[in-house]
C-alpha positions in Angstrom: -22.9 89.7 15.5 -21.0 89.4 18.8 -23.0 86.3 19.8 -22.3 84.6 16.4 -18.6 85.4 16.9 -18.6 83.9 20.3 -20.4 80.8 19.1 -17.8 80.5 16.4 -15.1 80.0 19.0 -16.8 77.1 20.7 -15.9 73.7 19.3 -18.8 71.9 17.5 -18.5 69.0 19.9 -19.3 71.3 22.9 -22.1 72.9 20.9 -23.6 69.6 20.1 -23.3 68.4 23.8 -24.7 71.8 24.9 -27.7 71.5 22.6 -28.2 67.9 23.7 -28.1 69.0 27.4 -30.7 71.7 26.8 -32.9 69.3 25.0 -32.5 66.7 27.8 -33.2 69.4 30.4 -36.4 70.3 28.7 -37.4 66.6 28.4 -36.5 65.9 32.1 -38.3 69.0 33.3 -41.5 68.2 31.3 -41.4 64.5 32.4 -40.8 65.4 36.1 -43.7 67.9 36.0 -46.0 65.3 34.3 -45.1 62.6 36.9 -45.5 65.0 39.8 -48.9 66.1 38.6 -50.0 62.5 37.9 -48.9 61.4 41.3 -50.8 64.2 42.9 -53.9 63.3 41.0 -53.5 59.6 41.9 -53.1 60.4 45.6 -56.2 62.7 45.5 -58.2 60.0 43.8 -57.0 57.4 46.3 -58.0 59.8 49.2 -61.4 60.3 47.6 -61.9 56.5 47.3 -61.0 56.1 50.9 -63.4 58.7 52.0 -66.2 57.1 50.0 -65.5 53.7 51.6 -65.4 55.2 55.0 -68.7 57.1 54.4 -70.3 53.8 53.4 -69.2 52.1 56.7 -70.2 55.1 58.8 -73.6 55.3 57.1 -74.4 51.8 58.4 -73.3 53.0 61.9 -75.5 56.1 61.7 -78.5 53.9 60.9 -78.1 52.2 64.3 -79.6 54.6 67.0 -77.6 53.0 69.7 -74.2 53.9 68.1 -72.4 57.2 67.9 -69.6 58.7 65.8 -67.7 59.6 69.0 -67.4 56.0 69.9 -66.5 54.8 66.3 -63.7 52.3 66.2 -60.2 53.1 65.1 -60.7 51.3 61.8 -63.3 53.9 60.8 -62.0 57.1 62.4 -58.3 57.6 63.2 -57.5 60.2 65.8 -55.5 63.1 64.4 -55.9 61.9 60.8 -59.6 61.4 60.0 -62.9 62.7 61.4 -66.6 62.5 60.9 -69.6 64.7 61.7 -73.4 64.2 61.5 -75.4 67.4 60.7 -79.2 67.8 60.7 -81.1 69.8 58.1 -80.7 73.0 60.1 -76.9 72.7 60.3 -76.8 71.6 63.9 -74.1 69.1 64.7 -75.8 66.0 66.2 -72.6 63.8 66.5 -68.9 64.3 65.8 -65.6 62.8 66.6 -64.0 64.3 69.7 -61.5 66.7 68.0 -64.1 68.6 66.0 -66.3 70.0 68.7 -69.8 71.5 67.8 -68.9 73.6 64.8 -70.3 72.5 61.4 -67.8 71.7 58.8 -70.0 72.7 55.9 -71.8 76.0 55.0 -75.5 76.4 54.5 -75.1 76.2 50.7 -73.0 73.1 51.0 -75.6 71.6 53.4 -78.4 72.1 50.9 -76.3 70.5 48.2 -75.3 67.6 50.4 -79.0 66.7 51.1 -79.3 66.2 47.3 -76.0 64.6 46.3 -72.6 63.5 47.5 -69.7 65.8 46.9 -66.1 66.4 48.0 -64.4 69.6 49.1 -61.0 70.7 50.3 -60.3 72.6 53.5 -57.2 74.5 54.6 -57.9 73.5 58.2 -60.7 72.1 60.5 -61.2 72.6 64.2 -58.8 70.5 66.2 -56.7 69.7 63.1 -54.3 72.5 61.9 -53.6 70.7 58.6 -55.1 70.8 55.1 -57.8 68.1 54.7 -60.4 66.8 52.3 -64.0 66.0 53.2 -66.9 64.2 51.7 -70.5 65.1 52.5 -73.3 62.6 51.7 -77.0 62.4 52.7 -78.1 59.7 55.2 -81.3 58.8 57.1 -81.9 58.1 60.8 -85.3 57.4 62.3 -87.0 58.9 59.3 -85.0 62.1 59.4 -82.7 63.2 56.5 -79.3 64.1 57.8 -75.9 64.8 56.3 -72.8 62.7 57.1 -69.5 64.5 56.7 -66.4 62.4 56.5 -62.9 63.8 56.2 -59.2 63.1 56.4 -56.1 65.2 56.5 -54.1 65.4 53.2 -50.8 65.5 55.1 -49.8 62.1 53.8 -50.4 63.3 50.2 -48.4 66.4 50.9 -45.5 64.5 52.4 -45.5 62.0 49.6 -45.4 64.7 46.9 -42.7 66.6 48.8 -40.6 63.4 49.1 -41.1 62.7 45.4 -40.2 66.3 44.5 -37.0 66.1 46.5 -36.1 62.9 44.8 -36.7 64.5 41.4 -34.5 67.5 42.4 -31.7 65.2 43.2 -32.1 62.6 40.5 -32.9 65.1 37.7 -29.6 67.0 37.7 -27.7 63.7 38.1 -29.6 62.3 35.1 -29.0 65.5 33.1 -25.2 65.4 33.9 -25.0 61.7 32.8 -27.0 62.5 29.7 -24.7 65.5 28.9 -21.6 63.4 29.3 -23.2 60.7 27.1 -24.0 63.3 24.5 -20.5 64.7 24.6 -19.1 61.2 24.1 -21.6 60.4 21.3 -20.8 63.7 19.6 -17.1 62.7 19.7 -17.8 59.4 18.1 -20.1 60.9 15.5 -17.5 63.6 14.6 -14.5 61.2 14.5 -14.9 60.7 10.7 -14.9 64.4 10.3 -11.7 64.8 12.2 -10.1 62.0 10.1 -11.2 63.8 6.9 -9.8 67.1 8.4 -6.4 65.5 9.1 -6.2 64.0 5.6 -7.3 67.3 4.0 -4.5 69.1 5.9 -2.0 66.7 4.2 -3.3 67.3 0.7 -1.4 69.9 -1.4 -0.6 70.6 -5.0 2.2 68.0 -4.9 -0.2 65.3 -3.6 -3.3 66.3 -5.6 -4.2 62.7 -6.3 -5.0 62.1 -2.6 -8.6 61.8 -1.5 -10.4 62.0 1.8 -11.4 58.8 3.6 -15.2 58.3 3.2 -17.0 56.6 6.2 -19.4 53.9 5.1 -22.2 55.3 7.2 -24.8 55.9 4.5 -25.7 59.3 6.0 -24.8 62.9 5.7 -21.1 62.3 6.6 -20.7 59.8 3.7 -22.3 62.3 1.3 -20.1 65.1 2.6 -17.0 63.0 2.0 -18.1 62.0 -1.5 -18.9 65.6 -2.3 -15.5 66.8 -1.0 -13.7 64.2 -3.0 -15.6 65.2 -6.1 -14.5 68.8 -5.4 -10.9 67.7 -5.0 -11.2 65.8 -8.3 -12.4 69.0 -10.1 -9.7 71.0 -8.5 -7.1 68.5 -9.6 -8.4 68.6 -13.1 -8.3 72.4 -13.1 -4.7 72.3 -11.7 -3.6 69.9 -14.4 -5.2 72.1 -17.0 -3.5 75.2 -15.7 -0.1 73.4 -15.5 -0.6 72.1 -19.1 -1.7 75.6 -20.1 1.4 77.2 -18.6 3.7 74.5 -20.1 2.1 74.8 -23.6 2.1 78.6 -23.5 5.8 78.6 -22.5 6.6 76.2 -25.3 4.6 78.2 -27.9 6.1 81.5 -26.7 9.6 80.2 -26.8 9.8 79.7 -30.5 8.8 83.2 -31.7 11.0 84.7 -29.0 13.9 82.7 -30.1 13.3 83.6 -33.7 12.9 87.3 -32.8 16.2 87.2 -30.8 18.0 85.5 -33.7 16.8 88.1 -36.3 17.9 90.9 -34.1 21.3 89.4 -33.5 21.7 88.8 -37.2 20.7 92.3 -38.0 23.2 93.7 -35.4 26.1 91.5 -36.5 25.7 90.8 -40.2 23.6 93.5 -41.8 26.0 95.4 -44.1 23.4 97.5 -46.0 20.2 99.3 -45.3 18.3 96.8 -47.4 19.6 93.9 -45.3 18.8 95.8 -42.1 15.3 96.5 -43.3 14.8 92.9 -44.3 15.9 91.7 -40.8 13.6 94.3 -39.2 10.7 93.1 -41.4 11.2 89.5 -40.3 11.5 90.7 -36.7 8.2 92.6 -37.0 6.5 89.5 -38.4 7.7 87.4 -35.4 6.7 90.2 -33.0 3.3 90.3 -34.6 3.0 86.5 -34.3 4.1 86.8 -30.7 1.4 89.5 -30.0 -1.3 87.4 -31.6 -0.3 84.4 -29.6 -0.4 86.4 -26.3 -3.8 87.7 -27.2 -5.0 84.2 -28.0 -3.7 82.9 -24.7 -5.4 85.8 -22.8 -8.7 85.1 -24.5 -8.5 81.4 -23.7 -7.7 82.1 -20.1 -10.5 84.6 -19.8 -13.0 82.2 -21.3 -12.1 79.4 -18.9 -12.6 81.8 -16.0 -16.0 82.9 -17.4 -14.7 86.5 -17.8 -15.0 86.8 -21.6 -16.8 90.1 -22.0 -19.3 90.5 -24.8 -20.8 93.6 -26.4 -24.0 92.1 -27.8 -25.9 93.6 -30.8 -28.1 92.3 -33.6 -25.8 91.3 -36.5 -26.5 90.4 -40.2 -24.8 87.1 -41.0 -24.1 88.2 -44.6 -22.2 91.2 -43.3 -20.1 89.0 -41.0 -19.2 86.8 -43.9 -18.3 89.8 -46.1 -16.1 91.4 -43.4 -14.3 88.1 -42.8 -13.7 87.5 -46.5 -12.2 91.0 -46.9 -9.6 90.2 -44.3 -8.1 87.5 -46.5 -8.1 89.3 -49.9 -4.3 89.4 -49.8 -4.1 85.5 -50.1 -3.2 84.0 -53.5 -5.9 83.8 -56.2 -6.0 80.0 -56.1 -7.4 80.0 -52.7 -10.9 81.1 -53.4 -13.4 82.1 -50.6 -17.0 81.8 -51.5 -19.6 83.2 -49.1 -23.2 82.1 -49.7 -26.0 84.5 -49.0 -27.9 83.5 -45.8 -30.3 86.3 -45.0 -30.1 85.5 -41.3 -29.6 87.6 -38.2 -28.0 86.7 -34.8 -27.3 88.5 -31.6 -23.6 88.6 -30.6 -20.3 90.4 -30.3 -19.2 91.6 -33.7 -15.5 91.5 -33.0 -15.6 88.1 -31.4 -17.7 86.5 -34.1 -15.5 87.9 -36.8 -12.5 86.5 -34.9 -14.1 83.0 -34.7 -15.0 83.1 -38.4 -11.5 84.4 -39.3 -9.9 81.5 -37.4 -12.0 79.0 -39.3 -11.2 80.6 -42.6 -7.5 80.8 -41.8 -7.4 77.1 -40.8 -9.2 76.2 -44.0 -6.7 78.2 -46.1 -3.7 77.0 -44.2 -4.5 73.3 -43.9 -7.2 72.7 -46.6 -7.6 73.3 -50.3 -9.7 75.7 -52.3 -12.4 76.6 -52.6 -13.4 77.7 -49.1 -17.1 78.2 -48.6 -18.9 80.1 -45.9 -22.6 79.4 -45.4 -25.2 79.5 -42.7 -28.5 77.9 -41.9 -31.2 78.0 -39.2 -31.9 74.6 -37.6 -34.0 73.9 -34.5 -33.9 77.4 -33.0 -30.2 78.0 -33.7 -28.1 79.5 -36.4 -25.1 77.5 -37.6 -22.1 79.3 -39.3 -20.1 76.8 -41.4 -16.7 77.0 -43.1 -15.9 74.2 -45.6 -12.8 73.5 -47.6 -11.9 71.0 -50.3 -8.8 69.5 -48.7 -8.2 66.0 -47.4 -10.0 66.7 -44.1 -8.9 65.9 -40.5 -7.3 62.6 -39.3 -10.0 60.5 -37.7 -8.2 60.4 -34.3 -8.1 64.3 -34.3 -11.8 64.9 -33.8 -11.8 63.9 -30.1 -9.3 66.6 -29.3 -10.0 69.1 -32.2 -11.1 71.9 -29.9 -8.6 71.4 -27.2 -5.9 74.1 -26.9 -2.4 73.6 -28.4 -3.8 70.6 -30.5 -2.7 70.2 -34.1 -3.6 67.4 -36.5 -0.7 65.0 -36.9 -1.5 64.0 -40.5 -4.0 64.3 -43.3 -4.1 68.1 -43.4 -1.4 69.8 -45.3 0.4 72.9 -44.2 1.9 73.7 -40.8 2.6 76.4 -38.2 0.1 77.9 -35.8 -0.1 77.4 -32.1 -3.1 75.1 -32.0 -5.4 77.7 -30.4 -7.6 78.6 -33.4 -10.4 76.0 -32.8 -10.1 76.3 -29.1 -10.8 80.1 -29.4 -13.7 79.4 -31.8 -15.3 77.1 -29.2 -14.7 79.6 -26.3 -16.4 82.3 -28.3 -19.3 80.1 -29.2 -19.8 78.9 -25.6 -19.7 82.5 -24.4 -22.6 83.2 -26.8 -24.6 80.2 -25.5 -23.6 78.0 -28.4 -21.0 75.3 -29.2 -18.6 74.3 -32.0 -18.2 71.1 -34.1 -16.1 69.6 -36.9 -16.6 66.7 -39.3 -15.2 65.4 -42.5 -17.5 65.6 -45.5 -18.2 62.4 -47.5 -17.2 64.1 -50.8 -13.9 65.3 -49.2 -12.8 68.2 -47.2 -13.6 69.4 -43.6 -16.7 71.1 -42.4 -16.2 73.2 -39.2 -18.9 75.3 -37.7 -20.2 76.9 -34.6 -23.8 77.7 -33.7 -25.6 80.5 -31.8 -29.1 80.8 -30.4 -31.4 82.2 -33.1 -33.3 85.4 -32.7 -37.1 84.9 -32.0 
């Protein structure tokens, strides 16, 4: 946790440069080690080739009985750097360069092997040369006797070359790492420049400048996709902000009317009521406005909760015929001309009883308010869903109304008779249907009248 908090305080540019530096350090270390090992192998191979060539030249010299290794020319044996020795089958030194003396350079086991094949071996030191060396032993013949020729050379040149190369790597490696880190820091700055540009623009965007968008770099990579995604998010936030502003404005407008009426009724009752009957009549009208105001507030709260995805449901298995019967009973007080005819459906759905009755009640209320009798309730099961319809015999909706029928505070401008209402009924129906996993629709019937329905997922 502490480490994550510490890393969170480091700018991303430094973190990118640091990661680049670590990666470059690993690459440089691995490359240097590889080159160092390869150079050592190449120097060893070169020394072995030189020993084989020298052994071939000295073999010709050994075949001549009149020559000796001690008198070998400087081209074959260099004093202080190379040496040679001739050993018989018993390990006795027959000839040797001056610095070696009479001690055999190979053991009895190596002597036996050298009489069969040529091999190379390393020595930490040899008599007369206190330096690491490498030797080659090969079988030769002189006068019919099988002998062993030992040729060697110090590996000091190889050691000095590797040491010099190592020192150069130790100097050049950190310099290269520093330059690579600075280059990575600069490249990180260039790569993050569009992000900084988007950050500055984002800091300038507020509710008053909601139409502004972030500059999107045309890089065809993750930065461009990030900018496009953020702009899409800003678009969604702008739409939500506009909806909320419109909601508040519409709600204020709708609440203003019943509040003004309520205030007027109370003032009239206080100033002009001269009898108990007039006072009771004023109080009755005030109660009606207060009830309308309460219903409007409840409707606004339901719409707000549904848009926030917080519309709580108490699901249970419900009989559609019972829902129709309960809904019809709520409107028995309406005039006799406005007939409500529920048709038996024998269907069952899973939903919240109060919310579904509220949705059906809104549809029936709209049909009675704006349409004509009779009002019919019926249901059918189609393609795994149950549709709950409310039809009326009125003139139907204006054609231009369907596009906005289920938007809040929307009322038809013509075609439907009647008036009043806050324009929230169909919006609430759609919210309830969506909360149940369904949707709502409205059409005008060819024979006349409107058909408004919502559907729910059918029970298995």
